[in-house]
N, C-alpha and C positions, 0 to 999 in steps of 0.2 A: 325777426324770425328766430334767431339764436336765443334771444331773451325769452320768447314764448316757449321754445323747446326746453330751455333750462328751468323755467317755472313749472312746466308740465312734469319734468323729472323730479323737482324738489317737492312737489305736492304729493308724490307717491310715498307710501309707508315703506319701511325697509323690506318686509316680505314682498310687497308689490314690485319693488325695484328688482329683487332677486328673481321673481317670476318673469318679469319682462326680459331680464338678461338671459335667463334660461330659455325662454321661448324663442328669442331671436338667435340664440346660439344654435338651436336646432334648425332654424330657417337658414342659418349660414352654412349648415351642412350641405344644403342643396346647392349653394353657390360653389362650395368646395368640390362637390361631385361633378358639376358641370365644368368647372375650370380644370380640375385635375384629370378627368377622364374624357370629357367630351371634346374640349378644344384640341388636345394633341392629335386626335384622329385625322384632322385635316392635313396634317403633315405626314401621316403614315398611310393613308388610303386615298383612293381616287375621289373626285368631287361627289360622284353619285353615291358611293358606299359611305363616305364620310358624312354626307347629309343625313342618310338614314340612321347611322350610328349616333350622330349628334341629336337627332330628334328623339330617339329612344332614351338617351341619357337625360335630356331635358324633361321629358314626360315623367320618367322615373323619379327625378329629383323633386319635381312639383308634387307628385303623389306622396313621396317621403315627407315633404314639408307639411302637407295637409294631415297626414297620419300622425306625425309628431305633435301637431297642435291639438288634434282631437284626443290623443292619448294623454297629453298633459292635462287637458280639461277633465278627463276621467280620473286621473290621479288626484286631482284637487276636489273631486266629488261634484263637479258641475254638470256632468253628463254621463250616460252609460258607457260601458266599454265598447269601443268602435270595432266590433267583431267583423262586420262586413268589410269595413275599410282595411282591416288587417289581412283578410283573405284576398281582397283585391290587390293589395300591395304584394303579397306573396305570389299570386298568379302572374302579375305584371313583371315581377322580378325574374321569374323563371322563363317567361315568354321572351323577354328582352335578352336574357342571357343566351338562350338557345338561338335566337335570331342573330345575335352577334357572331356566334360560331358558324352558323350557316352562311352568313355574308362573308365570313373569313374564307370559307372554302370555295365560294362561287363568285366572289368579287375580284377586283383587280386594284393594285396600288403598290407603291414602292415598299411598304412594310405593313401589308394587310394583316399578317399574322399577329404582329404586336398590337395593332389597333383592335382587332377582334378579341384578343386575349385580355387586354386591359379593360375593355367594356364588360366582358364576361365576368371577370373577377370583381371588378368595381361595383357593378350593380348588385351582385350577390352579397358582397360585404356590407354595403350601405343598407340593403334591404334587411339583412339580419340585424344590424345594429339598431335601425329605427323600429323594427317590429318588437324588439325587446322592451320598448316603452309601453307596449300594450299588454305585457305578460306579467312582469314584476317578480314572480316566483323564480328564485335562483336556479333551481333544478330545471324548470321549464325553459329559462333563458339559455342555459347550457345545452339542453336538448335541441333548442331552436337553432343555435349557432352550429352545433354538430350536424344537424340535419341539412342545413344549407351547404356545409362543407362536403358531406357525403354525396349530396345531390350534384354538387359541382363535379366531383370525381366521376360519378356515374354517368353524367351527361357528356363530359369532356372526352372520355375514352371512345365511345361509339362515334363521335363526330370528328375523329381524326387525330386526337392527341395520343402520343405514345403512353404506355402504362406509367412510366416514371413521371412524365410531364403531367399526366392527369392527377397522379398522387400529389405532386408538388403544388398543382393548382388548387387542389382541395385543401392542402395545408395553408396556402396563402389566404384562401377565403376564410378558413377557420380563424387565423390570426387577425385578419382585418375585421371580421365580424365580431370576434370576441372583444377587440379593443373598442370598437364603436358601441357595442352593447354595454361594456363596463362603463364607458363615458356617459352613456344615456342613463343607466341605473344610478350611477353616483350623482349625477345632476338632479335626478328626482329625489334621491335621499337627502341631498343638501337642501333642496327647496322645501321638502316636508319638515326637515329639522328647523328651518327658519320659521315656518308657520307655527310649529308646535312651541317654539320658544316665545314667539309673540303671544300665543294663546296663554302660555304659562305666566307671562308678565301681566296680562289682563286678569287672569285668575288670582294672581298674588295681590293685585290692587283691590279686587272684590273681596278677598279674604281679609285684607286689612280693614276695610270698611265694616265687614261683618264682625270682626273681632272687637272693633271699637263700639259697635252697637251692643254686643254682648257685655262688654265692660260697663257700659252705661246702664244696661238692664240689671246687672249684678249690684251696681251701686244703689240703684233705686230700690231693689229688693232688700238690701241690707238696711237701708234707711227706713223704709215703710213697713217691712215685714214685722219687726218687733213692735213698733209703735201702734200699728193697727191691731195686733193681738192684744196689747194692753188696753187700747180703747174699747175693744169688744168686751173684754172681761169687766172693765170698770163700768161700761154701760149696762151690762147685764146685772152687775151688783147694784147699780143705781136704781134699775127697774124694781129689783126685789125690795130694796129699802123704801122706795116710793110707795109700793103696794102696802107696806107695813106702816106707812106714814111716819117713817123715821127721818129726822132732820139731816142725818148723814148723807142722804141721797143728794142734797144740794152740793155738798163738799165733793162727792164723787164726780158729779157732772162738771163742776169747776175744774177738777183735775183732768177730766176728759177734754174739756176745752183747751186747757194748757198744753196737753200732749198733742192735740190736733194742730195748735198754732206752732208748736215746736217742730212738728213734722213738716209743716209748710215751709218753715225757715230752712230746715235741712234739705228739703227737695230743691229749693231755690239755690242753695249752696252747691248742690250736686250739678244742677243744670248750668250754673255760672262757671263752675270748674270745667264742665264739659265744653262749654262754648269758648271760654277764654283760652288763648294760645300764648304761651310765654315765648317772647321773641328770641331770647338766647337759646332756649331749648330747640326752637324750630330751626334756627340757623345751624346749630350743631347737627341736628337730625338731618337737615337737607344735605349738608356736606357729607355726612356718613352714608346716606342712602345713595346719593349720586356717585360717590367714589366707589361704593360697592357694586354699582351697576356698570362701572367701566368708564364713567365720565371724568374729565379733568375739571375739578371744581375748586374754585378759589372763593373764600368768604372773607371779607374785610369789614372792620367796624367793631364797635363796642356798644353794648346796650346799657351801660352804666348810667344811671340818672334819668332814664326815660320813664315817664309816667306809665302806670300799669295799663290804663286804657289804650294808650298809644302802642305799647308793646303788644297788647292783645290783637289790635287791628292789623298791625304790620306782620305779626306772626301768622295770621291767616293768609296774608299776601304771599309770604314765603312758602307756606304749605301748598297753596293752589298753584303757584308758579312751578314749584318742584314737581307736582303731579303732572302739569302740562308737559314739562320736559321729558318726564319718564314715559308718558303714555302717548303723546301726540307728536313729539319731535323726532328728528333723526340726528340729534346733537352729539358732539364729541367733547364740547367745552361749555361750561356754565360758570358765570361770575356773579356773585352776590355782594353788593356794596351797601354800606349803611353810613350815612354822614348827616351832620347838622349844618344847614346852610341858610342864612338870613332868617333865623327864627323858625325854621321848619326842619323836621327830620325827614330825610329822603332815603327811600329804599329802592335800589335798582337791581333787577334780576335780568341778566342778558345771556342768551345762548345762541349757538349757531345751529345749522341743520334745521332751519325753520320749515314747518309744514303749514302753509297758510290755512288750510282747511281746519286743522286742529287748534292752532294758536290764533284764531281770529279775534282781533281786539274789538271788533264792532259789536258783536251780540252774543258772545258765549255766555251761557248761564253761570259758569264759574266766575268770570270776570264781572258780570252784573252783580252777583252776590257780594263780591269784594267791594265794589263801589258802594253798595248799601252799607256795609260794615264801616267803610272809611267815612261815609257821610255822617255817621254818628259822632265822630271826632273831628268833623269839618275837614276831612282829608279828601284828596283827589287821586285818581288812578288814570294813568296813560299807558296804553299798550299798542304795539304795532311793529311791523317789520323794520329792520335796520340793515342797510347795505343790501348785498345780494342774497345772503342766506341767514341773516341774523334776526332775532326777535328780542324786544326789550319791553319789560314791565317796570314802570316807575310809579311808586306810591309816595305821596307827599302829605305830611300831617303837620299843621302849625303847632308850635309849642307855646304861643302867647296865652297867658292866663292859666297855664298848667304848671304845677310844681315839678321842678326837675333839679337834680343835684348839681349838674353842671351843664354848660351850654355848648359843649363841644363833644364830638364823638371821635375818639382816636382811631386812626386807620391801622389797626393791628391785624395782621393776617391770622385767621384762625387755623 
């Protein structure tokens, strides 16, 4: 059971974890209200009055929990503002508060005044704090808390409180409501900030892809733009010469053919450069990006002597694995190791904070693409969870039959 619960928690993204923590914190407010306000009344009032007071506190706490959940959904844009529920909570809060003072005057018990007063101030403070979740605007929140405090004073005085005691009660309600309202608003602000940061990270990843596409488009334009213009001019000249039955037309078309073939070669070079990934550059880039993102990243190994096609294939493994750590994991540590073992070069990328849904080694399109690239150089790829919260990607490429400057890769930390 504990393993399943741990897996359920690890599968959540960081924003989802913060949302779950925030939501259950508001539910815990209901437990606090019952424990701090409802339970003590049994020692302060008679059984009959204490039962009624406890029932009111429990109902009010449950209503606060439901309102907090609906208001949180509204904040995250998943449903409309729970206006009716907010009005129901406000009405129930004042009804229960007044009922507590009425029972205080007409009930019996060893310390009935304290029991009625604690329920009165408690439900008003918790009601104001929870209702702040459905308002958001700071001025309205302040007006809401002040309104509850003024209402407490206005109700307490006619129901038997002295003027000074009624004023003090209003002040206590204001302080309690303000504290709970501040806690609620700050929790919502923190949750929204986490979601916005996650959105910004996704946007940054999309912008990086878009920038690479633009770079590729500019390279193609630079290669083809000039050559196509020359081909168009020479073709037009060849047409004019052919109409005049000039032999130079053949020379112009030969030149057009040569430029076209040269353009094909340059386009292939551009595409090859776009597809190839230098392993050393990718390792340095992965360490820089992960470190800048707040991860503890260690890169070991040396690419000296590795064939170009092997470096290209493994460079793509580093690129994809780094992207998975940044976008899908909840990691704090990442280790990248490169070594030669038994005629094979082995690249290992391991991180903690695994999210099984994102780092699925079974069928992710990114990992499938890596297997296709490695298959070109007879390489293999293994990916899967390690331990309780780790994930490891291992790429192996044989070196037999390929030229390499040396047969060992030194373990120097980058």
